[in-house]
C-alpha positions in Angstrom: 97.9 109.6 98.2 96.7 106.1 97.1 93.4 107.7 95.9 95.3 110.0 93.6 97.6 107.3 92.4 94.6 105.1 91.6 92.9 107.9 89.7 96.0 108.6 87.7 96.4 104.9 86.8 92.7 104.6 85.9 93.1 107.5 83.5 96.5 106.7 81.9 97.0 102.9 82.4 93.6 101.4 83.3 94.8 97.8 82.7 98.0 98.6 84.7 100.3 96.9 82.2 104.0 97.2 82.4 104.3 97.7 78.6 101.9 100.7 78.7 103.7 102.2 81.7 107.1 101.9 80.0 105.8 103.3 76.6 104.1 106.2 78.4 107.2 106.9 80.5 109.6 106.8 77.6 107.3 109.0 75.5 107.1 111.5 78.2 110.8 111.5 78.7 111.5 112.3 75.0 108.5 114.6 74.4 110.3 117.9 74.9 113.9 116.8 74.3 115.8 116.2 71.1 116.9 112.7 72.0 117.6 111.5 68.4 119.7 113.0 65.6 117.5 114.4 62.8 118.8 112.0 60.2 118.4 108.9 62.4 116.3 106.2 60.7 113.0 105.1 62.5 114.3 101.6 62.8 117.3 102.9 64.8 115.0 104.9 67.0 113.0 101.7 67.8 116.3 100.0 68.7 117.1 102.8 71.2 113.6 102.4 72.7 113.9 98.6 72.9 117.3 98.8 74.7 115.9 101.6 77.0 112.8 99.4 77.8 115.0 96.4 78.6 117.1 98.5 80.9 114.1 99.8 82.8 112.7 96.2 83.1 116.0 95.2 84.7 115.9 98.2 87.0 112.4 97.4 88.1 113.6 94.0 89.5 116.0 95.8 91.8 113.2 98.0 93.3 110.3 95.5 93.3 110.8 95.0 97.1 111.1 97.7 99.7 114.6 99.1 100.0 116.4 100.1 103.1 117.7 103.6 103.6 121.2 102.3 103.1 
């Protein structure tokens, strides 16, 4: 499994940066979904992405260490 994970990261995030991982993850999440209203300004879309990114960064802190089954 680690071999496949390393190959994936080498291809899509070779420097293993958090910002690249977040950008790719968010882009993949909205790729096939209509997340935004058609008339929404690009600046507002960027605000949504910034809030989403901040939320994910906070979520990462909770799962940085192994979790128990509970």
